[in-house]
BANU-319627 format. One line per field, with one value per residue (C-alpha): chain; residue in one letter; residue number from 1; z, x negated, y. Coordinates in steps of 0.02 Angstrom, whole numbers, padded with zeros to 5 digits. Layout:
kette (A / ...)
rest (A / ...)
nr (NUM / ...)
c3 (Z / ...)
c1 (X / ...)
c2 (Y / ...)
//
This chain:
kette (A / A / A / A / A / A / A / A / A / A / A / A / A / A / A / A / A / A / A / A / A / A / A / A / A / A / A / A / A / A / A / A / A / A / A / A / A / A / A / A / A / A / A / A / A / A / A / A / A / A / A / A / A / A / A / A / A / A / A / A / A / A / A / A / A / A / A / A / A / A / A / A / A / A / A / A / A / A / A / A / A / A / A / A / A / A / A / A / A / A / A / A / A / A / A / A / A / A / A / A / A / A / A / A / A / A / A / A / A / A / A / A / A / A / A / A / A / A / A / A / A / A / A / A / A / A / A / A / A / A / A / A / A / A / A / A / A / A / A / A / A / A / A / A / A / A / A / A / A / A / A / A / A / A / A / A / A / A / A / A / A / A / A / A / A / A / A / A / A / A / A / A / A / A / A / A / A / A / A / A / A / A / A / A / A / A / A / A / A / A / A / A / A / A / A / A / A / A / A / A / A / A / A / A / A / A / A / A / A / A / A / A / A / A / A / A / A / A / A / A / A / A / A / A / A / A / A / A / A / A / A / A / A / A / A / A / A / A / A / A / A / A / A / A / A / A / A / A / A / A / A / A / A / A / A / A / A / A / A / A / A / A / A / A / A / A / A / A / A / A / A / A / A / A / A / A / A / A / A / A / A / A / A / A / A / A / A / A / A / A / A / A / A / A / A / A / A / A / A / A / A / A / A / A / A / A / A / A / A / A / A / A / A / A / A / A / A / A / A / A / A / A / A / A / A / A / A / A / A / A / A / A)
rest (X / X / X / X / X / X / X / X / X / X / X / X / X / X / X / X / X / X / X / X / X / X / X / X / X / X / X / X / X / X / X / X / X / X / X / X / X / X / X / X / X / X / X / X / X / X / X / X / X / X / X / X / X / X / X / X / X / X / X / X / X / X / X / X / X / X / X / X / X / X / X / X / X / X / X / X / X / X / X / X / X / X / X / X / X / X / X / X / X / X / X / X / X / X / X / X / X / X / X / X / X / X / X / X / X / X / X / X / X / X / X / X / X / X / X / X / X / X / X / X / X / X / X / X / X / X / X / X / X / X / X / X / X / X / X / X / X / X / X / X / X / X / X / X / X / X / X / X / X / X / X / X / X / X / X / X / X / X / X / X / X / X / X / X / X / X / X / X / X / X / X / X / X / X / X / X / X / X / X / X / X / X / X / X / X / X / X / X / X / X / X / X / X / X / X / X / X / X / X / X / X / X / X / X / X / X / X / X / X / X / X / X / X / X / X / X / X / X / X / X / X / X / X / X / X / X / X / X / X / X / X / X / X / X / X / X / X / X / X / X / X / X / X / X / X / X / X / X / X / X / X / X / X / X / X / X / X / X / X / X / X / X / X / X / X / X / X / X / X / X / X / X / X / X / X / X / X / X / X / X / X / X / X / X / X / X / X / X / X / X / X / X / X / X / X / X / X / X / X / X / X / X / X / X / X / X / X / X / X / X / X / X / X / X / X / X / X / X / X / X / X / X / X / X / X / X / X / X / X / X / X / X)
nr (1 / 2 / 3 / 4 / 5 / 6 / 7 / 8 / 9 / 10 / 11 / 12 / 13 / 14 / 15 / 16 / 17 / 18 / 19 / 20 / 21 / 22 / 23 / 24 / 25 / 26 / 27 / 28 / 29 / 30 / 31 / 32 / 33 / 34 / 35 / 36 / 37 / 38 / 39 / 40 / 41 / 42 / 43 / 44 / 45 / 46 / 47 / 48 / 49 / 50 / 51 / 52 / 53 / 54 / 55 / 56 / 57 / 58 / 59 / 60 / 61 / 62 / 63 / 64 / 65 / 66 / 67 / 68 / 69 / 70 / 71 / 72 / 73 / 74 / 75 / 76 / 77 / 78 / 79 / 80 / 81 / 82 / 83 / 84 / 85 / 86 / 87 / 88 / 89 / 90 / 91 / 92 / 93 / 94 / 95 / 96 / 97 / 98 / 99 / 100 / 101 / 102 / 103 / 104 / 105 / 106 / 107 / 108 / 109 / 110 / 111 / 112 / 113 / 114 / 115 / 116 / 117 / 118 / 119 / 120 / 121 / 122 / 123 / 124 / 125 / 126 / 127 / 128 / 129 / 130 / 131 / 132 / 133 / 134 / 135 / 136 / 137 / 138 / 139 / 140 / 141 / 142 / 143 / 144 / 145 / 146 / 147 / 148 / 149 / 150 / 151 / 152 / 153 / 154 / 155 / 156 / 157 / 158 / 159 / 160 / 161 / 162 / 163 / 164 / 165 / 166 / 167 / 168 / 169 / 170 / 171 / 172 / 173 / 174 / 175 / 176 / 177 / 178 / 179 / 180 / 181 / 182 / 183 / 184 / 185 / 186 / 187 / 188 / 189 / 190 / 191 / 192 / 193 / 194 / 195 / 196 / 197 / 198 / 199 / 200 / 201 / 202 / 203 / 204 / 205 / 206 / 207 / 208 / 209 / 210 / 211 / 212 / 213 / 214 / 215 / 216 / 217 / 218 / 219 / 220 / 221 / 222 / 223 / 224 / 225 / 226 / 227 / 228 / 229 / 230 / 231 / 232 / 233 / 234 / 235 / 236 / 237 / 238 / 239 / 240 / 241 / 242 / 243 / 244 / 245 / 246 / 247 / 248 / 249 / 250 / 251 / 252 / 253 / 254 / 255 / 256 / 257 / 258 / 259 / 260 / 261 / 262 / 263 / 264 / 265 / 266 / 267 / 268 / 269 / 270 / 271 / 272 / 273 / 274 / 275 / 276 / 277 / 278 / 279 / 280 / 281 / 282 / 283 / 284 / 285 / 286 / 287 / 288 / 289 / 290 / 291 / 292 / 293 / 294 / 295 / 296 / 297 / 298 / 299 / 300 / 301 / 302 / 303 / 304 / 305 / 306 / 307 / 308 / 309 / 310 / 311 / 312 / 313 / 314 / 315 / 316 / 317 / 318 / 319 / 320 / 321 / 322 / 323 / 324 / 325 / 326 / 327 / 328 / 329 / 330 / 331 / 332)
c3 (-01920 / -02008 / -01837 / -01748 / -01801 / -01764 / -01592 / -01571 / -01607 / -01491 / -01350 / -01373 / -01345 / -01196 / -01026 / -00952 / -01084 / -01129 / -00953 / -00936 / -01096 / -01031 / -00874 / -00978 / -01087 / -00939 / -00850 / -01012 / -01034 / -00864 / -00772 / -00584 / -00558 / -00397 / -00326 / -00135 / -00071 / 00048 / -00099 / -00197 / -00050 / -00028 / -00213 / -00216 / -00064 / -00139 / -00306 / -00231 / -00108 / -00251 / -00357 / -00211 / -00176 / -00356 / -00354 / -00186 / -00242 / -00401 / -00302 / -00177 / -00315 / -00410 / -00395 / -00292 / -00319 / -00509 / -00502 / -00406 / -00544 / -00668 / -00525 / -00480 / -00663 / -00664 / -00508 / -00585 / -00748 / -00660 / -00570 / -00723 / -00835 / -00716 / -00712 / -00903 / -00909 / -00779 / -00885 / -01056 / -01057 / -00908 / -01001 / -01149 / -01167 / -01072 / -00988 / -00803 / -00702 / -00607 / -00771 / -00845 / -00690 / -00680 / -00864 / -00829 / -00683 / -00793 / -00928 / -00796 / -00728 / -00820 / -00928 / -00886 / -01057 / -01147 / -01037 / -01076 / -01262 / -01274 / -01189 / -01318 / -01459 / -01385 / -01377 / -01559 / -01611 / -01516 / -01405 / -01230 / -01078 / -00890 / -00818 / -00681 / -00799 / -00791 / -00605 / -00648 / -00672 / -00489 / -00472 / -00609 / -00580 / -00396 / -00394 / -00545 / -00462 / -00293 / -00377 / -00474 / -00314 / -00218 / -00358 / -00378 / -00190 / -00180 / -00322 / -00243 / -00074 / -00151 / -00246 / -00090 / 00013 / -00115 / -00081 / -00125 / 00008 / 00156 / 00096 / 00201 / 00058 / 00170 / 00263 / 00097 / 00047 / 00214 / 00196 / 00019 / 00075 / 00219 / 00108 / 00095 / -00086 / -00061 / 00108 / 00031 / -00113 / -00001 / 00123 / -00019 / -00073 / 00105 / 00127 / -00042 / 00005 / 00189 / 00185 / 00062 / 00014 / -00148 / -00089 / -00046 / -00192 / -00318 / -00241 / -00193 / -00258 / -00435 / -00488 / -00426 / -00484 / -00660 / -00607 / -00473 / -00591 / -00716 / -00584 / -00540 / -00724 / -00729 / -00578 / -00657 / -00821 / -00734 / -00653 / -00818 / -00904 / -00788 / -00840 / -01027 / -01062 / -00986 / -01128 / -01282 / -01316 / -01260 / -01313 / -01456 / -01332 / -01243 / -01411 / -01465 / -01297 / -01304 / -01478 / -01436 / -01253 / -01268 / -01399 / -01302 / -01138 / -01224 / -01297 / -01128 / -01042 / -01178 / -01150 / -00963 / -01002 / -01116 / -00978 / -00859 / -00998 / -01006 / -00817 / -00769 / -00926 / -00917 / -01076 / -01231 / -01214 / -01038 / -01111 / -01227 / -01080 / -00984 / -01137 / -01168 / -00989 / -00995 / -01160 / -01090 / -00994 / -00858 / -00884 / -00722 / -00573 / -00626 / -00639 / -00463 / -00383 / -00470 / -00443 / -00256 / -00247 / -00366 / -00359 / -00442 / -00603 / -00750 / -00782 / -00964 / -00996 / -00926 / -00958 / -01134 / -01179 / -01105 / -01158 / -01327 / -01396 / -01280 / -01271 / -01460 / -01490 / -01361 / -01432 / -01619 / -01634 / -01482 / -01464 / -01645 / -01643 / -01493 / -01543 / -01713 / -01630 / -01518 / -01669 / -01762 / -01610 / -01584 / -01769 / -01764)
c1 (-00430 / -00429 / -00468 / -00329 / -00178 / -00254 / -00302 / -00126 / -00051 / -00177 / -00131 / 00054 / 00012 / -00101 / -00045 / -00022 / 00100 / 00167 / 00228 / 00298 / 00399 / 00452 / 00521 / 00614 / 00693 / 00743 / 00827 / 00910 / 00991 / 01072 / 00966 / 00989 / 00803 / 00742 / 00567 / 00572 / 00508 / 00386 / 00303 / 00292 / 00210 / 00081 / 00039 / 00018 / -00096 / -00199 / -00221 / -00269 / -00391 / -00474 / -00488 / -00567 / -00688 / -00748 / -00778 / -00868 / -00981 / -01027 / -01070 / -01176 / -01278 / -01312 / -01456 / -01372 / -01509 / -01499 / -01310 / -01274 / -01239 / -01157 / -01048 / -00997 / -00953 / -00850 / -00755 / -00718 / -00663 / -00544 / -00461 / -00463 / -00378 / -00231 / -00218 / -00223 / -00073 / 00014 / -00003 / 00025 / 00129 / 00233 / 00280 / 00354 / 00542 / 00632 / 00477 / 00496 / 00353 / 00315 / 00308 / 00184 / 00073 / 00076 / 00026 / -00116 / -00170 / -00175 / -00274 / -00392 / -00421 / -00539 / -00512 / -00634 / -00610 / -00655 / -00808 / -00860 / -00836 / -00951 / -01106 / -01146 / -01112 / -01239 / -01363 / -01329 / -01353 / -01518 / -01460 / -01536 / -01428 / -01452 / -01421 / -01316 / -01205 / -01066 / -01053 / -00984 / -00810 / -00749 / -00803 / -00679 / -00550 / -00510 / -00506 / -00389 / -00266 / -00273 / -00252 / -00100 / -00020 / -00056 / 00006 / 00166 / 00193 / 00174 / 00299 / 00426 / 00402 / 00434 / 00584 / 00659 / 00625 / 00698 / 00571 / 00388 / 00326 / 00384 / 00307 / 00161 / 00049 / -00089 / 00036 / 00091 / -00090 / -00124 / 00030 / -00024 / -00199 / -00126 / -00002 / -00015 / -00075 / -00218 / -00265 / -00283 / -00385 / -00504 / -00518 / -00579 / -00706 / -00773 / -00787 / -00873 / -01002 / -01032 / -01020 / -01069 / -00900 / -00960 / -00927 / -00743 / -00727 / -00786 / -00695 / -00528 / -00495 / -00565 / -00483 / -00310 / -00309 / -00241 / -00107 / -00041 / -00052 / 00057 / 00191 / 00185 / 00207 / 00367 / 00433 / 00389 / 00468 / 00631 / 00631 / 00588 / 00736 / 00853 / 00775 / 00750 / 00878 / 00755 / 00631 / 00740 / 00734 / 00555 / 00455 / 00374 / 00289 / 00206 / 00150 / 00074 / -00012 / -00082 / -00154 / -00237 / -00285 / -00422 / -00516 / -00497 / -00551 / -00698 / -00764 / -00742 / -00842 / -00976 / -00998 / -01019 / -01146 / -01247 / -01259 / -01326 / -01442 / -01519 / -01533 / -01595 / -01638 / -01480 / -01487 / -01382 / -01323 / -01266 / -01168 / -01081 / -01036 / -00965 / -00866 / -00794 / -00737 / -00654 / -00571 / -00510 / -00349 / -00325 / -00233 / -00294 / -00317 / -00191 / -00023 / -00016 / -00086 / 00038 / 00184 / 00150 / 00098 / 00226 / 00376 / 00490 / 00386 / 00446 / 00321 / 00374 / 00317 / 00142 / 00099 / 00169 / 00073 / -00089 / -00090 / -00003 / -00085 / -00218 / -00327 / -00331 / -00376 / -00516 / -00590 / -00561 / -00591 / -00683 / -00819 / -00881 / -00855 / -00967 / -01096 / -01104 / -01127 / -01264 / -01354 / -01350 / -01419 / -01560 / -01604 / -01635)
c2 (-00066 / -00235 / -00313 / -00220 / -00323 / -00494 / -00429 / -00358 / -00529 / -00611 / -00492 / -00527 / -00711 / -00676 / -00744 / -00571 / -00507 / -00680 / -00719 / -00542 / -00569 / -00739 / -00659 / -00529 / -00666 / -00774 / -00628 / -00568 / -00739 / -00723 / -00851 / -00864 / -00894 / -00812 / -00797 / -00784 / -00617 / -00701 / -00791 / -00628 / -00538 / -00677 / -00681 / -00492 / -00494 / -00635 / -00546 / -00379 / -00457 / -00551 / -00394 / -00301 / -00444 / -00448 / -00260 / -00267 / -00410 / -00316 / -00159 / -00256 / -00338 / -00177 / -00054 / 00082 / 00213 / 00204 / 00179 / 00340 / 00466 / 00344 / 00280 / 00458 / 00488 / 00328 / 00383 / 00554 / 00475 / 00356 / 00501 / 00614 / 00485 / 00476 / 00666 / 00673 / 00556 / 00663 / 00820 / 00740 / 00582 / 00638 / 00799 / 00704 / 00709 / 00572 / 00498 / 00461 / 00534 / 00373 / 00274 / 00399 / 00398 / 00208 / 00201 / 00323 / 00215 / 00060 / 00152 / 00221 / 00047 / -00070 / -00224 / -00362 / -00441 / -00278 / -00257 / -00436 / -00403 / -00251 / -00322 / -00459 / -00336 / -00216 / -00362 / -00405 / -00224 / -00217 / -00074 / -00079 / -00048 / -00061 / -00235 / -00158 / -00056 / -00187 / -00150 / 00023 / -00051 / -00049 / 00132 / 00178 / 00042 / 00068 / 00261 / 00260 / 00141 / 00229 / 00400 / 00339 / 00273 / 00434 / 00548 / 00446 / 00446 / 00635 / 00656 / 00538 / 00624 / 00795 / 00732 / 00655 / 00810 / 00929 / 01067 / 01070 / 01191 / 01085 / 00923 / 00860 / 00805 / 00739 / 00631 / 00557 / 00529 / 00444 / 00333 / 00287 / 00239 / 00138 / 00048 / -00140 / -00133 / -00010 / -00087 / -00260 / -00188 / -00089 / -00234 / -00344 / -00212 / -00197 / -00385 / -00401 / -00269 / -00311 / -00501 / -00637 / -00713 / -00796 / -00977 / -00946 / -00825 / -00955 / -01104 / -01024 / -00849 / -00861 / -01028 / -00979 / -00798 / -00815 / -00939 / -00824 / -00676 / -00770 / -00797 / -00612 / -00570 / -00674 / -00579 / -00412 / -00467 / -00510 / -00338 / -00253 / -00337 / -00244 / -00079 / -00098 / 00039 / 00164 / 00130 / 00121 / 00308 / 00342 / 00188 / 00286 / 00402 / 00256 / 00185 / 00351 / 00372 / 00194 / 00226 / 00393 / 00377 / 00243 / 00344 / 00507 / 00427 / 00343 / 00507 / 00592 / 00455 / 00453 / 00640 / 00612 / 00476 / 00591 / 00721 / 00588 / 00529 / 00702 / 00715 / 00542 / 00444 / 00339 / 00234 / 00265 / 00085 / 00127 / 00274 / 00150 / 00036 / 00185 / 00240 / 00068 / 00037 / 00209 / 00162 / -00004 / -00029 / -00158 / -00321 / -00402 / -00285 / -00152 / -00241 / -00315 / -00157 / -00042 / -00162 / -00154 / 00028 / 00107 / -00012 / 00116 / 00116 / 00010 / -00133 / -00153 / 00027 / 00024 / -00160 / -00156 / 00001 / -00065 / -00246 / -00239 / -00081 / -00011 / -00166 / -00199 / -00016 / -00026 / -00187 / -00164 / 00023 / 00094 / -00038 / -00026 / 00163 / 00196 / 00066 / 00153 / 00322 / 00251 / 00175 / 00340 / 00432 / 00307 / 00315 / 00502)
//
């Protein structure tokens, strides 16, 4: 816990949350700043294509035979985390359904910085893990984001229709999967797997990604400023969720990992990696995907919960917690 508050302050100063807060402040002061819609659409397409490419490249370079069961577990966890938010956070008084589902999508998606933090700590602790275990992240990340978009779309479709029995759920699912956000994401995955885009990825997509993401955060902050009243009475629910969810998701994933360990010999270190990516919440792939896929959700709700609270909990509490559990298991 002594590490939590320094990490909290660091996250508040991070580009993702910092530029979001900057957009909120600018809009609150009555600025006439406008970002043309064409620029926003290009930035969103760029970001989602890059996220998909990185996931596809990671999948192509991994050992698919050994990856099969852990990847299946990661897919199920990504979907399950969204459903947990749907039946917990969304049931809290005053919480808008789309905000809860978007928050679940962001917590189901994976933080690259949290993943990068756990691997050297496993090395320091002398806990072995599969070299390909880092490639599990797109199997959890993409299903979580797509599930959140589909669930939100079904809800909005039912709400607009007024009756649940007449809603064509499969048509809504199809429309969600064919939406520009999901299409760009899946296109990137396919190109990453089927082609070798590393030269253009390293020279074009990777260097520009964080800069474009910062601009998107300003846009989302300006939108969030117009909707701050929605959060004033319910912010405590998002804070409570962000404190509890990473630990709950981590234990759920660690349990999945132990089952696979018994079936296939998946390492205890691999179980820790799976637990930590489940405990993490996205600050890179999630915001642009959810902004495009669930435009009615309030960015200040799901980004604030994830970046300000969820990430410090995952790094300061969940990583040492699951490494400690792994050490105690290996010692027996």
